[in-house]
N, CA, C, O and the ligand as a Tripos MOL2 file, in Angstrom:
@<TRIPOS>MOLECULE
protein
  305   303    77     0     0
PROTEIN
NO_CHARGES

@<TRIPOS>ATOM
      1 N         -22.0770   -6.6910    4.0960 N.3       1 MET1
      2 CA        -21.7230   -5.3130    4.4700 C.3       1 MET1
      3 C         -22.6780   -4.3310    3.7870 C.2       1 MET1
      4 O         -22.9040   -4.4290    2.5810 O.2       1 MET1
      5 N         -23.2310   -3.4000    4.5360 N.am      2 PRO2
      6 CA        -24.1730   -2.4350    3.9310 C.3       2 PRO2
      7 C         -23.4700   -1.5420    2.9200 C.2       2 PRO2
      8 O         -22.2590   -1.3310    2.9710 O.2       2 PRO2
      9 N         -24.2690   -1.0310    2.0090 N.am      3 ASP3
     10 CA        -23.7020   -0.2370    0.9220 C.3       3 ASP3
     11 C         -23.6540    1.2440    1.2860 C.2       3 ASP3
     12 O         -23.5640    2.1030    0.4080 O.2       3 ASP3
     13 N         -23.7130    1.5340    2.5650 N.am      4 THR4
     14 CA        -23.7610    2.9320    3.0080 C.3       4 THR4
     15 C         -22.3860    3.4880    3.3350 C.2       4 THR4
     16 O         -22.2500    4.6160    3.8100 O.2       4 THR4
     17 N         -21.3700    2.6780    3.0750 N.am      5 GLN5
     18 CA        -20.0160    3.0950    3.4420 C.3       5 GLN5
     19 C         -19.6290    4.4150    2.7840 C.2       5 GLN5
     20 O         -18.9850    5.2630    3.4020 O.2       5 GLN5
     21 N         -20.0250    4.5780    1.5400 N.am      6 LEU6
     22 CA        -19.6090    5.7660    0.7990 C.3       6 LEU6
     23 C         -20.2860    7.0390    1.3040 C.2       6 LEU6
     24 O         -19.8290    8.1460    1.0180 O.2       6 LEU6
     25 N         -21.3730    6.8790    2.0540 N.am      7 ASP7
     26 CA        -22.0840    8.0630    2.5310 C.3       7 ASP7
     27 C         -21.2440    8.9200    3.4660 C.2       7 ASP7
     28 O         -21.4790   10.1200    3.6140 O.2       7 ASP7
     29 N         -20.2750    8.2910    4.0850 N.am      8 ILE8
     30 CA        -19.4820    9.0380    5.0600 C.3       8 ILE8
     31 C         -18.1650    9.5300    4.4860 C.2       8 ILE8
     32 O         -17.3780   10.1660    5.1860 O.2       8 ILE8
     33 N         -17.9230    9.2370    3.2150 N.am      9 LEU9
     34 CA        -16.6810    9.7050    2.6120 C.3       9 LEU9
     35 C         -16.8110   11.1710    2.2220 C.2       9 LEU9
     36 O         -17.7700   11.5730    1.5630 O.2       9 LEU9
     37 N         -15.8460   11.9460    2.6350 N.am     10 LEU10
     38 CA        -15.8580   13.3630    2.3080 C.3      10 LEU10
     39 C         -14.6090   13.7180    1.5170 C.2      10 LEU10
     40 O         -13.5340   13.1600    1.7340 O.2      10 LEU10
     41 N         -14.7750   14.6460    0.6100 N.am     11 CYS11
     42 CA        -13.6400   15.1360   -0.1490 C.3      11 CYS11
     43 C         -12.6820   15.8660    0.8040 C.2      11 CYS11
     44 O         -13.1110   16.7350    1.5630 O.2      11 CYS11
     45 N         -11.3950   15.5180    0.7680 N.am     12 PRO12
     46 CA        -10.4290   16.1670    1.6600 C.3      12 PRO12
     47 C         -10.2230   17.6400    1.3150 C.2      12 PRO12
     48 O          -9.6430   18.3980    2.0910 O.2      12 PRO12
     49 N         -10.7020   18.0240    0.1550 N.am     13 ARG13
     50 CA        -10.4760   19.3870   -0.3140 C.3      13 ARG13
     51 C         -11.6400   20.3150    0.0530 C.2      13 ARG13
     52 O         -11.4270   21.4010    0.5910 O.2      13 ARG13
     53 N         -12.8760   19.8780   -0.2430 N.am     14 CYS14
     54 CA        -14.0290   20.7570   -0.0460 C.3      14 CYS14
     55 C         -15.0660   20.1580    0.9040 C.2      14 CYS14
     56 O         -16.0540   20.8130    1.2370 O.2      14 CYS14
     57 N         -14.8470   18.9330    1.3330 N.am     15 ARG15
     58 CA        -15.7190   18.2680    2.3110 C.3      15 ARG15
     59 C         -17.1310   17.9980    1.7860 C.2      15 ARG15
     60 O         -18.0790   17.8750    2.5610 O.2      15 ARG15
     61 N         -17.2520   17.9100    0.4920 N.am     16 GLN16
     62 CA        -18.4980   17.4240   -0.0880 C.3      16 GLN16
     63 C         -18.5330   15.9010    0.0160 C.2      16 GLN16
     64 O         -17.4890   15.2510    0.0740 O.2      16 GLN16
     65 N         -19.7370   15.3400    0.0380 N.am     17 ASN17
     66 CA        -19.8470   13.8870   -0.0200 C.3      17 ASN17
     67 C         -19.3300   13.3840   -1.3610 C.2      17 ASN17
     68 O         -19.5680   13.9910   -2.4050 O.2      17 ASN17
     69 N         -18.6270   12.2770   -1.3120 N.am     18 LEU18
     70 CA        -18.1250   11.6780   -2.5410 C.3      18 LEU18
     71 C         -19.1350   10.6790   -3.0730 C.2      18 LEU18
     72 O         -19.8400   10.0200   -2.3090 O.2      18 LEU18
     73 N         -19.1950   10.5730   -4.3900 N.am     19 LEU19
     74 CA        -20.1190    9.6510   -5.0430 C.3      19 LEU19
     75 C         -19.3320    8.5740   -5.7670 C.2      19 LEU19
     76 O         -18.1810    8.7760   -6.1550 O.2      19 LEU19
     77 N         -19.9730    7.4260   -5.9410 N.am     20 THR20
     78 CA        -19.3000    6.3830   -6.7020 C.3      20 THR20
     79 C         -19.2800    6.7470   -8.1820 C.2      20 THR20
     80 O         -20.2040    7.3820   -8.6890 O.2      20 THR20
     81 N         -18.2320    6.3430   -8.8570 N.am     21 VAL21
     82 CA        -18.1940    6.4890  -10.3000 C.3      21 VAL21
     83 C         -18.7650    5.2240  -10.9280 C.2      21 VAL21
     84 O         -19.3110    4.3790  -10.2190 O.2      21 VAL21
     85 N         -18.6510    5.0840  -12.2160 N.am     22 LEU22
     86 CA        -19.2640    3.9470  -12.8990 C.3      22 LEU22
     87 C         -18.8540    2.6270  -12.2750 C.2      22 LEU22
     88 O         -19.6770    1.7280  -12.1010 O.2      22 LEU22
     89 N         -17.5880    2.5150  -11.9440 N.am     23 ASP23
     90 CA        -17.1130    1.3030  -11.3120 C.3      23 ASP23
     91 C         -16.7180    1.6310   -9.8770 C.2      23 ASP23
     92 O         -15.6360    2.1710   -9.6470 O.2      23 ASP23
     93 N         -17.5670    1.3170   -8.9190 N.am     24 PRO24
     94 CA        -17.3010    1.7180   -7.5350 C.3      24 PRO24
     95 C         -16.0760    1.0470   -6.9500 C.2      24 PRO24
     96 O         -15.5870    1.4610   -5.8980 O.2      24 PRO24
     97 N         -15.5720    0.0230   -7.6110 N.am     25 GLN25
     98 CA        -14.3690   -0.6360   -7.1060 C.3      25 GLN25
     99 C         -13.1120    0.1580   -7.4200 C.2      25 GLN25
    100 O         -12.0490   -0.1120   -6.8620 O.2      25 GLN25
    101 N         -13.2280    1.1360   -8.3110 N.am     26 THR26
    102 CA        -12.0090    1.8060   -8.7470 C.3      26 THR26
    103 C         -11.9720    3.2760   -8.4180 C.2      26 THR26
    104 O         -10.9240    3.9070   -8.5520 O.2      26 THR26
    105 N         -13.0840    3.8420   -7.9910 N.am     27 GLY27
    106 CA        -12.9960    5.2580   -7.6980 C.3      27 GLY27
    107 C         -14.2610    5.8710   -7.1380 C.2      27 GLY27
    108 O         -15.3620    5.3550   -7.3250 O.2      27 GLY27
    109 N         -14.0770    6.9930   -6.4400 N.am     28 VAL28
    110 CA        -15.1900    7.8140   -5.9760 C.3      28 VAL28
    111 C         -14.9160    9.2450   -6.4580 C.2      28 VAL28
    112 O         -13.7670    9.6780   -6.5410 O.2      28 VAL28
    113 N         -15.9840    9.9560   -6.7700 N.am     29 ILE29
    114 CA        -15.8160   11.2690   -7.3720 C.3      29 ILE29
    115 C         -16.3560   12.3690   -6.4690 C.2      29 ILE29
    116 O         -17.3710   12.1880   -5.7960 O.2      29 ILE29
    117 N         -15.6750   13.5080   -6.4590 N.am     30 CYS30
    118 CA        -16.2020   14.7010   -5.8290 C.3      30 CYS30
    119 C         -16.8380   15.5570   -6.9200 C.2      30 CYS30
    120 O         -16.1360   16.0660   -7.7940 O.2      30 CYS30
    121 N         -18.1630   15.7210   -6.8780 N.am     31 PRO31
    122 CA        -18.8470   16.4490   -7.9440 C.3      31 PRO31
    123 C         -18.4930   17.9310   -7.9570 C.2      31 PRO31
    124 O         -18.6360   18.5860   -8.9900 O.2      31 PRO31
    125 N         -18.0470   18.4580   -6.8590 N.am     32 ARG32
    126 CA        -17.6930   19.8710   -6.8170 C.3      32 ARG32
    127 C         -16.3090   20.1200   -7.4230 C.2      32 ARG32
    128 O         -16.1440   21.0010   -8.2670 O.2      32 ARG32
    129 N         -15.3310   19.3480   -6.9910 N.am     33 CYS33
    130 CA        -13.9650   19.5160   -7.5000 C.3      33 CYS33
    131 C         -13.7800   18.8330   -8.8520 C.2      33 CYS33
    132 O         -12.8320   19.1240   -9.5800 O.2      33 CYS33
    133 N         -14.6950   17.9220   -9.1780 N.am     34 ARG34
    134 CA        -14.5430   17.0870  -10.3680 C.3      34 ARG34
    135 C         -13.2160   16.3360  -10.3400 C.2      34 ARG34
    136 O         -12.5010   16.2370  -11.3370 O.2      34 ARG34
    137 N         -12.9230   15.8120   -9.1510 N.am     35 LEU35
    138 CA        -11.7610   14.9590   -8.9800 C.3      35 LEU35
    139 C         -12.2360   13.5620   -8.6120 C.2      35 LEU35
    140 O         -13.2320   13.3960   -7.9090 O.2      35 LEU35
    141 N         -11.5220   12.5800   -9.0870 N.am     36 ILE36
    142 CA        -11.8500   11.1950   -8.7590 C.3      36 ILE36
    143 C         -10.7310   10.6090   -7.9140 C.2      36 ILE36
    144 O          -9.5560   10.6800   -8.2730 O.2      36 ILE36
    145 N         -11.1140   10.0360   -6.7980 N.am     37 TYR37
    146 CA        -10.1460    9.4140   -5.9080 C.3      37 TYR37
    147 C         -10.1850    7.9110   -6.1380 C.2      37 TYR37
    148 O         -11.2540    7.3020   -6.0800 O.2      37 TYR37
    149 N          -9.0380    7.3110   -6.3970 N.am     38 PRO38
    150 CA         -9.0180    5.8650   -6.6570 C.3      38 PRO38
    151 C          -9.3320    5.0530   -5.4140 C.2      38 PRO38
    152 O          -9.0510    5.4790   -4.2940 O.2      38 PRO38
    153 N          -9.9130    3.8870   -5.6180 N.am     39 VAL39
    154 CA        -10.1810    2.9490   -4.5280 C.3      39 VAL39
    155 C          -9.3230    1.7160   -4.7540 C.2      39 VAL39
    156 O          -9.4550    1.0180   -5.7600 O.2      39 VAL39
    157 N          -8.4510    1.4680   -3.8060 N.am     40 LEU40
    158 CA         -7.5640    0.3160   -3.9140 C.3      40 LEU40
    159 C          -7.8810   -0.6570   -2.7930 C.2      40 LEU40
    160 O          -7.8130   -0.3070   -1.6150 O.2      40 LEU40
    161 N          -8.2320   -1.8980   -3.1740 N.am     41 ASP41
    162 CA         -8.5860   -2.9130   -2.1700 C.3      41 ASP41
    163 C          -9.6760   -2.4100   -1.2320 C.2      41 ASP41
    164 O          -9.5950   -2.5910   -0.0170 O.2      41 ASP41
    165 N         -10.6990   -1.7750   -1.8060 N.am     42 ASP42
    166 CA        -11.8490   -1.2640   -1.0480 C.3      42 ASP42
    167 C         -11.4970   -0.0910   -0.1370 C.2      42 ASP42
    168 O         -12.3220    0.3300    0.6730 O.2      42 ASP42
    169 N         -10.2940    0.4340   -0.2600 N.am     43 VAL43
    170 CA         -9.8990    1.5770    0.5690 C.3      43 VAL43
    171 C          -9.7470    2.8030   -0.3230 C.2      43 VAL43
    172 O          -8.8350    2.8570   -1.1480 O.2      43 VAL43
    173 N         -10.6230    3.7840   -0.1680 N.am     44 PRO44
    174 CA        -10.5080    5.0000   -0.9740 C.3      44 PRO44
    175 C          -9.2510    5.7850   -0.6040 C.2      44 PRO44
    176 O          -8.9580    5.9890    0.5740 O.2      44 PRO44
    177 N          -8.5280    6.2120   -1.6070 N.am     45 ILE45
    178 CA         -7.3150    6.9890   -1.3620 C.3      45 ILE45
    179 C          -7.7020    8.4650   -1.3930 C.2      45 ILE45
    180 O          -7.7050    9.0970   -2.4490 O.2      45 ILE45
    181 N          -8.0280    9.0010   -0.2240 N.am     46 LEU46
    182 CA         -8.5150   10.3720   -0.1570 C.3      46 LEU46
    183 C          -7.3560   11.3340    0.0370 C.2      46 LEU46
    184 O          -7.2130   11.9650    1.0840 O.2      46 LEU46
    185 N          -6.5380   11.4300   -0.9940 N.am     47 ALA47
    186 CA         -5.4110   12.3560   -0.9760 C.3      47 ALA47
    187 C          -5.4090   13.1080   -2.2960 C.2      47 ALA47
    188 O          -5.6330   12.5290   -3.3590 O.2      47 ALA47
    189 N          -5.1550   14.3950   -2.2100 N.am     48 GLU48
    190 CA         -5.1740   15.1870   -3.4360 C.3      48 GLU48
    191 C          -4.1000   14.7270   -4.4130 C.2      48 GLU48
    192 O          -4.2560   14.8500   -5.6270 O.2      48 GLU48
    193 N          -3.0140   14.1980   -3.8720 N.am     49 ASP49
    194 CA         -1.9520   13.6950   -4.7320 C.3      49 ASP49
    195 C          -2.4240   12.5190   -5.5740 C.2      49 ASP49
    196 O          -1.9440   12.3110   -6.6880 O.2      49 ASP49
    197 N          -3.3670   11.7510   -5.0340 N.am     50 ALA50
    198 CA         -3.8350   10.5620   -5.7330 C.3      50 ALA50
    199 C          -5.0350   10.8540   -6.6220 C.2      50 ALA50
    200 O          -5.4200   10.0260   -7.4470 O.2      50 ALA50
    201 N          -5.6240   12.0310   -6.4520 N.am     51 ALA51
    202 CA         -6.8340   12.3560   -7.2010 C.3      51 ALA51
    203 C          -6.5470   12.4980   -8.6890 C.2      51 ALA51
    204 O          -5.4780   12.9420   -9.1060 O.2      51 ALA51
    205 N          -7.5500   12.1030   -9.4720 N.am     52 ILE52
    206 CA         -7.4350   12.1780  -10.9250 C.3      52 ILE52
    207 C          -8.5620   13.0680  -11.4230 C.2      52 ILE52
    208 O          -9.7100   12.9070  -11.0090 O.2      52 ILE52
    209 N          -8.2450   14.0030  -12.3060 N.am     53 ALA53
    210 CA         -9.2800   14.8640  -12.8660 C.3      53 ALA53
    211 C         -10.3150   14.0150  -13.5910 C.2      53 ALA53
    212 O          -9.9730   13.0660  -14.2980 O.2      53 ALA53
    213 N         -11.5960   14.3710  -13.4050 N.am     54 ALA54
    214 CA        -12.6620   13.5630  -13.9860 C.3      54 ALA54
    215 C         -12.5030   13.4240  -15.4960 C.2      54 ALA54
    216 O         -12.7710   12.3610  -16.0550 O.2      54 ALA54
    217 N         -12.0740   14.4820  -16.1480 N.am     55 GLY55
    218 CA        -11.8890   14.4300  -17.5990 C.3      55 GLY55
    219 C         -10.8420   13.4150  -18.0060 C.2      55 GLY55
    220 O         -11.0210   12.6670  -18.9670 O.2      55 GLY55
    221 N          -9.7320   13.3980  -17.2530 N.am     56 ALA56
    222 CA         -8.6620   12.4430  -17.5560 C.3      56 ALA56
    223 C          -9.1270   11.0230  -17.2840 C.2      56 ALA56
    224 O          -8.8090   10.0960  -18.0280 O.2      56 ALA56
    225 N          -9.8930   10.8650  -16.1950 N.am     57 TRP57
    226 CA        -10.4070    9.5360  -15.8410 C.3      57 TRP57
    227 C         -11.2640    8.9850  -16.9790 C.2      57 TRP57
    228 O         -11.1330    7.8240  -17.3660 O.2      57 TRP57
    229 N         -12.1370    9.8310  -17.5040 N.am     58 LEU58
    230 CA        -13.0400    9.3750  -18.5530 C.3      58 LEU58
    231 C         -12.2850    9.0240  -19.8270 C.2      58 LEU58
    232 O         -12.7820    8.2760  -20.6700 O.2      58 LEU58
    233 N         -11.0880    9.5670  -19.9590 N.am     59 MET59
    234 CA        -10.2780    9.2200  -21.1300 C.3      59 MET59
    235 C          -9.4720    7.9610  -20.9010 C.2      59 MET59
    236 O          -8.7100    7.5330  -21.7680 O.2      59 MET59
    237 N          -9.6440    7.3640  -19.7210 N.am     60 GLY60
    238 CA         -9.0250    6.0640  -19.4940 C.3      60 GLY60
    239 C          -7.8150    6.0970  -18.5900 C.2      60 GLY60
    240 O          -7.1560    5.0760  -18.3920 O.2      60 GLY60
    241 N          -7.5130    7.2730  -18.0350 N.am     61 ILE61
    242 CA         -6.3620    7.3640  -17.1440 C.3      61 ILE61
    243 C          -6.8170    7.0620  -15.7260 C.2      61 ILE61
    244 O          -7.5080    7.8690  -15.1050 O.2      61 ILE61
    245 N          -6.4370    5.9240  -15.2270 N.am     62 ARG62
    246 CA         -6.9190    5.5120  -13.9120 C.3      62 ARG62
    247 C          -5.8640    5.6540  -12.8290 C.2      62 ARG62
    248 O          -6.1670    5.4740  -11.6500 O.2      62 ARG62
    249 N          -4.6560    5.9660  -13.1980 N.am     63 GLY63
    250 CA         -3.6340    6.2490  -12.1920 C.3      63 GLY63
    251 C          -3.0900    5.0280  -11.4970 C.2      63 GLY63
    252 O          -1.8780    4.8130  -11.4760 O.2      63 GLY63
    253 N          -3.9680    4.2230  -10.9260 N.am     64 SER64
    254 CA         -3.5080    3.1250  -10.0920 C.3      64 SER64
    255 C          -2.8550    2.0110  -10.9150 C.2      64 SER64
    256 O          -1.9110    1.3630  -10.4630 O.2      64 SER64
    257 N          -3.3650    1.8030  -12.1140 N.am     65 THR65
    258 CA         -2.8080    0.7430  -12.9430 C.3      65 THR65
    259 C          -2.4850    1.2800  -14.3370 C.2      65 THR65
    260 O          -3.1910    0.9900  -15.3030 O.2      65 THR65
    261 N          -1.4220    2.0550  -14.4270 N.am     66 PRO66
    262 CA         -1.0600    2.6220  -15.7300 C.3      66 PRO66
    263 C          -0.6300    1.5450  -16.7120 C.2      66 PRO66
    264 O           0.1650    0.6640  -16.3850 O.2      66 PRO66
    265 N          -1.1680    1.6290  -17.9170 N.am     67 GLU67
    266 CA         -0.7820    0.6750  -18.9450 C.3      67 GLU67
    267 C          -0.2540    1.4470  -20.1390 C.2      67 GLU67
    268 O          -1.0260    2.0190  -20.9090 O.2      67 GLU67
    269 N           1.0500    1.4620  -20.2910 N.am     68 PRO68
    270 CA          1.6640    2.2660  -21.3570 C.3      68 PRO68
    271 C           1.2570    1.8000  -22.7480 C.2      68 PRO68
    272 O           1.1970    2.6040  -23.6780 O.2      68 PRO68
    273 N           0.9810    0.5280  -22.8960 N.am     69 SER69
    274 CA          0.6360    0.0040  -24.2140 C.3      69 SER69
    275 C          -0.5090   -0.9970  -24.0870 C.2      69 SER69
    276 O          -0.5340   -1.7880  -23.1440 O.2      69 SER69
    277 N          -1.4560   -0.9720  -25.0230 N.am     70 PRO70
    278 CA         -2.5730   -1.9350  -24.9810 C.3      70 PRO70
    279 C          -2.0940   -3.3720  -25.0840 C.2      70 PRO70
    280 O          -2.7820   -4.2900  -24.6370 O.2      70 PRO70
    281 N          -0.9250   -3.5760  -25.6680 N.am     71 ASN71
    282 CA         -0.4270   -4.9250  -25.8660 C.3      71 ASN71
    283 C           0.5340   -5.3640  -24.7620 C.2      71 ASN71
    284 O           1.0700   -6.4720  -24.7960 O.2      71 ASN71
    285 N           0.7450   -4.4760  -23.7780 N.am     72 ALA72
    286 CA          1.7540   -4.7600  -22.7620 C.3      72 ALA72
    287 C           1.3990   -5.9890  -21.9270 C.2      72 ALA72
    288 O           2.2920   -6.6990  -21.4650 O.2      72 ALA72
    289 N           0.1060   -6.2460  -21.7290 N.am     73 GLY73
    290 CA         -0.2930   -7.3430  -20.8780 C.3      73 GLY73
    291 C          -0.3210   -8.6840  -21.5900 C.2      73 GLY73
    292 O          -0.5740   -9.7220  -20.9770 O.2      73 GLY73
    293 N          -0.0630   -8.6530  -22.8640 N.am     74 GLU74
    294 CA         -0.1330   -9.9020  -23.6200 C.3      74 GLU74
    295 C           1.0960  -10.7600  -23.3580 C.2      74 GLU74
    296 O           2.2250  -10.3050  -23.5440 O.2      74 GLU74
    297 N           0.8840  -11.9860  -22.9320 N.am     75 LYS75
    298 CA          2.0030  -12.8550  -22.5960 C.3      75 LYS75
    299 C           2.1610  -13.9310  -23.6690 C.2      75 LYS75
    300 O           1.1900  -14.4360  -24.2310 O.2      75 LYS75
    301 N           3.3780  -14.2450  -23.9160 N.am     76 ARG76
    302 CA          3.6510  -15.2750  -24.9080 C.3      76 ARG76
    303 C           4.5450  -16.3350  -24.3070 C.2      76 ARG76
    304 O           4.8970  -17.3010  -24.9830 O.2      76 ARG76
    305 ZN        -14.0770   18.3010   -3.4790 Zn       77 ZN77
@<TRIPOS>BOND
     1     1     2 1
     2     2     3 1
     3     3     4 2
     4     3     5 am
     5     5     6 1
     6     6     7 1
     7     7     8 2
     8     7     9 am
     9     9    10 1
    10    10    11 1
    11    11    12 2
    12    11    13 am
    13    13    14 1
    14    14    15 1
    15    15    16 2
    16    15    17 am
    17    17    18 1
    18    18    19 1
    19    19    20 2
    20    19    21 am
    21    21    22 1
    22    22    23 1
    23    23    24 2
    24    23    25 am
    25    25    26 1
    26    26    27 1
    27    27    28 2
    28    27    29 am
    29    29    30 1
    30    30    31 1
    31    31    32 2
    32    31    33 am
    33    33    34 1
    34    34    35 1
    35    35    36 2
    36    35    37 am
    37    37    38 1
    38    38    39 1
    39    39    40 2
    40    39    41 am
    41    41    42 1
    42    42    43 1
    43    43    44 2
    44    43    45 am
    45    45    46 1
    46    46    47 1
    47    47    48 2
    48    47    49 am
    49    49    50 1
    50    50    51 1
    51    51    52 2
    52    51    53 am
    53    53    54 1
    54    54    55 1
    55    55    56 2
    56    55    57 am
    57    57    58 1
    58    58    59 1
    59    59    60 2
    60    59    61 am
    61    61    62 1
    62    62    63 1
    63    63    64 2
    64    63    65 am
    65    65    66 1
    66    66    67 1
    67    67    68 2
    68    67    69 am
    69    69    70 1
    70    70    71 1
    71    71    72 2
    72    71    73 am
    73    73    74 1
    74    74    75 1
    75    75    76 2
    76    75    77 am
    77    77    78 1
    78    78    79 1
    79    79    80 2
    80    79    81 am
    81    81    82 1
    82    82    83 1
    83    83    84 2
    84    83    85 am
    85    85    86 1
    86    86    87 1
    87    87    88 2
    88    87    89 am
    89    89    90 1
    90    90    91 1
    91    91    92 2
    92    91    93 am
    93    93    94 1
    94    94    95 1
    95    95    96 2
    96    95    97 am
    97    97    98 1
    98    98    99 1
    99    99   100 2
   100    99   101 am
   101   101   102 1
   102   102   103 1
   103   103   104 2
   104   103   105 am
   105   105   106 1
   106   106   107 1
   107   107   108 2
   108   107   109 am
   109   109   110 1
   110   110   111 1
   111   111   112 2
   112   111   113 am
   113   113   114 1
   114   114   115 1
   115   115   116 2
   116   115   117 am
   117   117   118 1
   118   118   119 1
   119   119   120 2
   120   119   121 am
   121   121   122 1
   122   122   123 1
   123   123   124 2
   124   123   125 am
   125   125   126 1
   126   126   127 1
   127   127   128 2
   128   127   129 am
   129   129   130 1
   130   130   131 1
   131   131   132 2
   132   131   133 am
   133   133   134 1
   134   134   135 1
   135   135   136 2
   136   135   137 am
   137   137   138 1
   138   138   139 1
   139   139   140 2
   140   139   141 am
   141   141   142 1
   142   142   143 1
   143   143   144 2
   144   143   145 am
   145   145   146 1
   146   146   147 1
   147   147   148 2
   148   147   149 am
   149   149   150 1
   150   150   151 1
   151   151   152 2
   152   151   153 am
   153   153   154 1
   154   154   155 1
   155   155   156 2
   156   155   157 am
   157   157   158 1
   158   158   159 1
   159   159   160 2
   160   159   161 am
   161   161   162 1
   162   162   163 1
   163   163   164 2
   164   163   165 am
   165   165   166 1
   166   166   167 1
   167   167   168 2
   168   167   169 am
   169   169   170 1
   170   170   171 1
   171   171   172 2
   172   171   173 am
   173   173   174 1
   174   174   175 1
   175   175   176 2
   176   175   177 am
   177   177   178 1
   178   178   179 1
   179   179   180 2
   180   179   181 am
   181   181   182 1
   182   182   183 1
   183   183   184 2
   184   183   185 am
   185   185   186 1
   186   186   187 1
   187   187   188 2
   188   187   189 am
   189   189   190 1
   190   190   191 1
   191   191   192 2
   192   191   193 am
   193   193   194 1
   194   194   195 1
   195   195   196 2
   196   195   197 am
   197   197   198 1
   198   198   199 1
   199   199   200 2
   200   199   201 am
   201   201   202 1
   202   202   203 1
   203   203   204 2
   204   203   205 am
   205   205   206 1
   206   206   207 1
   207   207   208 2
   208   207   209 am
   209   209   210 1
   210   210   211 1
   211   211   212 2
   212   211   213 am
   213   213   214 1
   214   214   215 1
   215   215   216 2
   216   215   217 am
   217   217   218 1
   218   218   219 1
   219   219   220 2
   220   219   221 am
   221   221   222 1
   222   222   223 1
   223   223   224 2
   224   223   225 am
   225   225   226 1
   226   226   227 1
   227   227   228 2
   228   227   229 am
   229   229   230 1
   230   230   231 1
   231   231   232 2
   232   231   233 am
   233   233   234 1
   234   234   235 1
   235   235   236 2
   236   235   237 am
   237   237   238 1
   238   238   239 1
   239   239   240 2
   240   239   241 am
   241   241   242 1
   242   242   243 1
   243   243   244 2
   244   243   245 am
   245   245   246 1
   246   246   247 1
   247   247   248 2
   248   247   249 am
   249   249   250 1
   250   250   251 1
   251   251   252 2
   252   251   253 am
   253   253   254 1
   254   254   255 1
   255   255   256 2
   256   255   257 am
   257   257   258 1
   258   258   259 1
   259   259   260 2
   260   259   261 am
   261   261   262 1
   262   262   263 1
   263   263   264 2
   264   263   265 am
   265   265   266 1
   266   266   267 1
   267   267   268 2
   268   267   269 am
   269   269   270 1
   270   270   271 1
   271   271   272 2
   272   271   273 am
   273   273   274 1
   274   274   275 1
   275   275   276 2
   276   275   277 am
   277   277   278 1
   278   278   279 1
   279   279   280 2
   280   279   281 am
   281   281   282 1
   282   282   283 1
   283   283   284 2
   284   283   285 am
   285   285   286 1
   286   286   287 1
   287   287   288 2
   288   287   289 am
   289   289   290 1
   290   290   291 1
   291   291   292 2
   292   291   293 am
   293   293   294 1
   294   294   295 1
   295   295   296 2
   296   295   297 am
   297   297   298 1
   298   298   299 1
   299   299   300 2
   300   299   301 am
   301   301   302 1
   302   302   303 1
   303   303   304 2
@<TRIPOS>SUBSTRUCTURE
     1 MET1         2 RESIDUE 1 A MET
     2 PRO2         6 RESIDUE 1 A PRO
     3 ASP3        10 RESIDUE 1 A ASP
     4 THR4        14 RESIDUE 1 A THR
     5 GLN5        18 RESIDUE 1 A GLN
     6 LEU6        22 RESIDUE 1 A LEU
     7 ASP7        26 RESIDUE 1 A ASP
     8 ILE8        30 RESIDUE 1 A ILE
     9 LEU9        34 RESIDUE 1 A LEU
    10 LEU10       38 RESIDUE 1 A LEU
    11 CYS11       42 RESIDUE 1 A CYS
    12 PRO12       46 RESIDUE 1 A PRO
    13 ARG13       50 RESIDUE 1 A ARG
    14 CYS14       54 RESIDUE 1 A CYS
    15 ARG15       58 RESIDUE 1 A ARG
    16 GLN16       62 RESIDUE 1 A GLN
    17 ASN17       66 RESIDUE 1 A ASN
    18 LEU18       70 RESIDUE 1 A LEU
    19 LEU19       74 RESIDUE 1 A LEU
    20 THR20       78 RESIDUE 1 A THR
    21 VAL21       82 RESIDUE 1 A VAL
    22 LEU22       86 RESIDUE 1 A LEU
    23 ASP23       90 RESIDUE 1 A ASP
    24 PRO24       94 RESIDUE 1 A PRO
    25 GLN25       98 RESIDUE 1 A GLN
    26 THR26      102 RESIDUE 1 A THR
    27 GLY27      106 RESIDUE 1 A GLY
    28 VAL28      110 RESIDUE 1 A VAL
    29 ILE29      114 RESIDUE 1 A ILE
    30 CYS30      118 RESIDUE 1 A CYS
    31 PRO31      122 RESIDUE 1 A PRO
    32 ARG32      126 RESIDUE 1 A ARG
    33 CYS33      130 RESIDUE 1 A CYS
    34 ARG34      134 RESIDUE 1 A ARG
    35 LEU35      138 RESIDUE 1 A LEU
    36 ILE36      142 RESIDUE 1 A ILE
    37 TYR37      146 RESIDUE 1 A TYR
    38 PRO38      150 RESIDUE 1 A PRO
    39 VAL39      154 RESIDUE 1 A VAL
    40 LEU40      158 RESIDUE 1 A LEU
    41 ASP41      162 RESIDUE 1 A ASP
    42 ASP42      166 RESIDUE 1 A ASP
    43 VAL43      170 RESIDUE 1 A VAL
    44 PRO44      174 RESIDUE 1 A PRO
    45 ILE45      178 RESIDUE 1 A ILE
    46 LEU46      182 RESIDUE 1 A LEU
    47 ALA47      186 RESIDUE 1 A ALA
    48 GLU48      190 RESIDUE 1 A GLU
    49 ASP49      194 RESIDUE 1 A ASP
    50 ALA50      198 RESIDUE 1 A ALA
    51 ALA51      202 RESIDUE 1 A ALA
    52 ILE52      206 RESIDUE 1 A ILE
    53 ALA53      210 RESIDUE 1 A ALA
    54 ALA54      214 RESIDUE 1 A ALA
    55 GLY55      218 RESIDUE 1 A GLY
    56 ALA56      222 RESIDUE 1 A ALA
    57 TRP57      226 RESIDUE 1 A TRP
    58 LEU58      230 RESIDUE 1 A LEU
    59 MET59      234 RESIDUE 1 A MET
    60 GLY60      238 RESIDUE 1 A GLY
    61 ILE61      242 RESIDUE 1 A ILE
    62 ARG62      246 RESIDUE 1 A ARG
    63 GLY63      250 RESIDUE 1 A GLY
    64 SER64      254 RESIDUE 1 A SER
    65 THR65      258 RESIDUE 1 A THR
    66 PRO66      262 RESIDUE 1 A PRO
    67 GLU67      266 RESIDUE 1 A GLU
    68 PRO68      270 RESIDUE 1 A PRO
    69 SER69      274 RESIDUE 1 A SER
    70 PRO70      278 RESIDUE 1 A PRO
    71 ASN71      282 RESIDUE 1 A ASN
    72 ALA72      286 RESIDUE 1 A ALA
    73 GLY73      290 RESIDUE 1 A GLY
    74 GLU74      294 RESIDUE 1 A GLU
    75 LYS75      298 RESIDUE 1 A LYS
    76 ARG76      302 RESIDUE 1 A ARG
    77 ZN77       305 GROUP 0 **** ****
């Protein structure tokens, strides 16, 4: 599959092209709104309700997979 899929993604708010963030599997960013839209199963969630502020994203808040505690995933 060509990597041009993201070229056609537009921000639902301002209609700017969205760019991939560091991990393209988890989000695309609107550089104008500074909002990041999560990508779930290769499907970008282009809804303002799902958008995460870029600042919050960089602090580790990804929205889609909230982890209340670093040790929560540890199984015994
Ligand atoms: Zn935007």
